[in-house]
N, C-alpha and C positions, 0 to 999 in steps of 0.2 A: 653725595648726601651730607657728608660731614661739613663740606664747604658751605652748603645751603644753610645748615644749622647755625654756623658761625654768623651768617648774615641775619638769620631769623631772630636771634635774641635782641640785637639792637633795634631792629624794626619793630618787634613786639614791644620793647621798652618804650620806644618813641610813641607808639600808638597809645599805650597806657598813660604815658606822661601827659599828652595833650588831651586825651579823652577825659581824664579826671581833673585836669586843669579847667576844662570846659564845665564839668560838673561843679567844680569849686566856685566858679563865677556865678553859675546858675543858682546854687544852693545857698552860698554864704552871703552874697551881696545883692542879688536881684530882689529878694523880699524887701529889703530896706529901700531899694530903688522904687519899687512899686508903692510903698507907703509914702515916699516923698512926692510921688506923682498923684496922690490923692486916693489910692486904694485903701480900703479898710482891712482889718485882720481876716475877716471871713472871706472877702474877695481874694486875698492872697492865698488862703487855704484852698479855694476853688481852683485858682490858677495852678497851684502846685499839686492838685489832684489830677489835672488833665493829662500830663505826660505819663505818670504812673498808670493811669487808667488805660491808656493805649497799650502800654507794655503788658497789661493783663489780657487785653482782648487778642493781641497778635498771636500768641501760641495756639489759640483755638482756631484762628483763621488758617494758620500754617498746618495745624493738625489735619484739616480736611481738604484744603484747597491749594496750598502752595508748598514748595520745598525751599529750604534755606540754602540756595545755591550761591556761588560766588557772584553771579550777576545781580541777584537780589541784594546781596551784601553791599556791592559797589554802589547801587542806587540808594541804599540806606545812608551811606556816608555822604553822598551828594545832597540828599534831602536834609540831613542834619545841618549842613552848612547853609542850605537855602533857608531853613527854618530860622536860623539866627539873623539872616538878612531881613526876613519878614518881621522879626521883632522890632527892628528899627522904625518901620513904617506903620506898625499896628499897635504899639504899646499904649498910645493915648486912648484907645477905645477898648473897653473891657471885653466885649464879645468877640471882636475880630482878633484881639490878642489871645483870647482863649482858644480860638480855632488854630492860630499859629502854634500854640503850645501843644495841641493835639497832633499836628504834623511832626513837630520836633520830637515829641515823646515816642511816636511810632517809629521814626527813623533811628533814634537812640536805642530803642528796644530791640532792634534787629541786629545791629552791628556787634554789640558786646557779647551776646551768647555765641555768635559765630566765632569770634576771636578766642573766647574762653575755651571753647571746645577744641580748637586747634592747639592752644597752649597746653591743655591737659593731656591731649593725645601725643604731643611732641616732647614735652619736657618731663623729666623725672620729678617726683614730689618735692624733693629738696631743692630743686632748681626753680620751680614755679614761683615761689614767694620772692626769690631774689630778683626775678624779672618784674613781677607784679608790683614791687615796691616803687618802681618808677612812676606808677600812677599816683602813689601817695606823695612822692616828691613833687609831681605836677600840681596836685591839690594844695599842698603846703606852700609851694612857691607862689602860686597865684594869690593865696590868702594873705601871705605876708606882704606881697607887693601892693596889692590893692588896699590892704588895711592901712598902709602908709600913704598911698598916692591917689586913691580914688577921691575925686573932688566933685565931679559933675555926674549926675545919674546916667547920662548917655555914654559916658566912658566905659561903664560896665558892659554895655551892648557891643561896643567896638572890640573889647577883649573876648566876648563870646564869639564873635565872628572870626577873629584871628585864631583862637584855639580850635574852633570847628574846622577851619581850613587846614591846619596842620594835622588834625586827626584824620581828615580825608586823605592827605598826602601819604602819611605813614600807613594808614589802614589799607589803602589800595594796593600797596606793595606786599601785603601779607597773603593775598589771594593765592599766590603760587605755592604756598605751603599747605594748602588744604588737600589732604590725602584721605579724608574720611568719606566713605560712600554716601551719596545722597539718596536717602530712602524716601520714596514717594508716599503720599497719603494712603494709598491702597495697601501698603505693606506695613502700616502702623497699627493694625488691629489689636495687637497685643499690648499697646501702650495704655496704662490705666493709672489715673490719679486716685481712684477710690481704694485701690489695694493698700496704699500707704496714706490714707486720708488724715490720720493723726499727725504725721510728719508735715504734710502740706499745711494743715491748720496751724501748727506751731510756727512754721516759717512765716505764714501770713501775720499772725499775732505779733511775732517778734518785730516785724517791720512796721506794723501799726504803732508799736511802742516807740519807734524811732521818729514818728511823725513830728512830735513837738520839737525834737532836737534838730532835725534837718531844716525845718521851716521857720522855727521861732527861737532857736538858741541865741542868735545874735540879738534879736529884738528883746528877748527875755533878760539877757545879761545887761544890756545897755539900760533897760528899764530899772534894773537894780543898782544902777550907779557905776557900772563897769564901762570904761571907755571903749569905743569901736576898735581902736588900735590894740588894747589889751585883749579884747574879745577875739581879734584875729590871731593873737599869740596863743590864746586858748585853743582855737581851732588847730593851729599849727603844732602845738605841743601834743595834742591828741594824735595827729598824723605822724609825728616823730616816734611816738610810742608804737603806733601801727607799723611803721617802717622797721623798727627793731624786731617786732614780732614776726613780720613777714620774712626777715632775713634769717632768723634763728628757729623758725617754727618747724622746719623739716623733720627733726626727730619726733616731735609731738604727733605729727600726722601718721606716724607708723603705729600709733596706739589706736584704741577703739574710737572711731570717729563720732559715734553716737554719744558716748560719754563726754567727749570734748564739746559737742553741741549743747548738751545739758548744762555743763559747767559754765559755758560762755553765756547762755541764756540767763542763768541765775545771777551771774556777775552783772549783767546788764540791768536786771531789775534793781540791784543794789545801786548801780550808777545813777539811775533816774531818781532814786530815793535821796541820794546825796544832793542832787541838784534842787530837789524840793526843799530840803532843810537848810542848805547852805548857799543859796544862789548869790548872796551878796558877799561871800567870802572868796577872795581871789585864790588863796592857798587851797581851800577845799574844793573849789571848782576845778582848779588845775589837777587836783588828786582824782576827781571824777573823770576828767579827760584822759588821765593815764590809763583808765580802764578801756579806752577805745582799742587798745592793743588786743584785748580779749573779745570785747563785744562786737567789734567789726572785723579786724584782721584775722584772728584765729577762727571766729565763727564763720566768716565768709568762705575762707579757704576750705575748712572742714565741710561746710555745707555743699559747695559745688563739687567737691571730691566725692562726698557721700552720694549725691545725686548721680554723678558720673558712674558710680558702681552699681546703682540700683537698676538702671535702665539700659537697654541695648540701643535705643534711639537717642544717641548722645546729644545731638544739636537740639532736637525737640525738647529733651529733658532740661537742658540749660535754658531754653526759651521759657519753659514753664516755671523754672526756678526764678528767673528774672521777672516773669509776668506775675506770679503769685506773691513773691516777696516784695520786690521794689515796685511792682505794678499795682496789683490790688491792695496789698498791704500799705504801700506808699500813698496810694490814692485815698484810701479810707483814713489813714493816719493823718494826711494833710487836712482833710475835711474836719475830722474830729478835733485835731489840735487847734484849727482855726475857730471852731465852735467852743472848745474848752479853754482857750487861752486865758490865763489869769493865774491866780495864786496856786491853784491845785493842779495845774497842768501836768507837772512831772510826777506828782503823786499818783495820778491816774495812769500815766505811762508806765510807772513801776508796777502797778497792779496788773495791767494788760500783759506786760512781759513775764510776770510771775505765772500767769495763766498759761502762757506759751511754754514755760518750763514744765508745768504739770501735764500738758498735753504731750510733750515729748516722752514723759514717763509712760503714758498710755501707748505711744508708738513703740516703745521698747518692748512692752509686754506683748503687743500684737505681732511684732516682728518675730519674736520667739515662737508664737503660736502658728504663724504663717509657715515658718520653716518646719 
């Protein structure tokens, strides 16, 4: 078992590296590619709502009809790669490309919860962040590389395919480390979202607030006179801060996870407010990006660990976290940001995130009452 664990860490690190490099190409560069091909901001918002929407629907399907087994996981990796190949032949047609994004989003929404559950079950808290940071390195590496070298729109699609292929290769080798019992839908009667409705509402709103950042940060900054290369450095700086947090966050996770989530949510509201006031300032935008260490790295790890502790159905709980946060929240956030894009985008994102903080306070009071 010890020998298996030695191999587990580099395989897991490889999966995270290429999975989030794939996310990096998709999030950082594809919106600009779509604009260059004649899509408007609202159409970009619709496209970027498709994949998150599928991530939201999937947990409900698995809740009643399917079980997240190694076989299902394997096919999700395969269809992720197939989805990137479909992009090449469908991107010129909005509706067909939208359908390809639905397939891609469904596949991506299955594999990550599966891997996160294995990671949380296998690794100690202080070790998880040190492996997960390889995902941040993949995201940063692709952002820097393409920020300097991306010249033709279709080049981004080739990088999507390559990163999806390596995600498939590393991800397929992780199946042997799945030791968590597969609970079928008939045994999931005790699973309830309503019991902790305030927590799930906050998770949803937190990710809605990220919609403008994920889908329009590059467009927003370049529109304020910041070069594409400098914007890619801003993305990368945020990821560097994220990596530092992931490496050193172990002791923090021994504290009250709910308090950490509240703190991270409030810091994120401040972060969007800074982007609203200082979008044309390179220094202050870099300062706002430094907060990515808290608003993403610390928040994400604390959130998935908190969810892991709330429910006995571990994989299903992680699917719902990805589905409600990055799925429904990401989908609504993408549509809203596409609709609201303009001067007040990040002011509205700050307000939404502050409401997420307030709802977490409600959850804290309800959790005490429930106990």
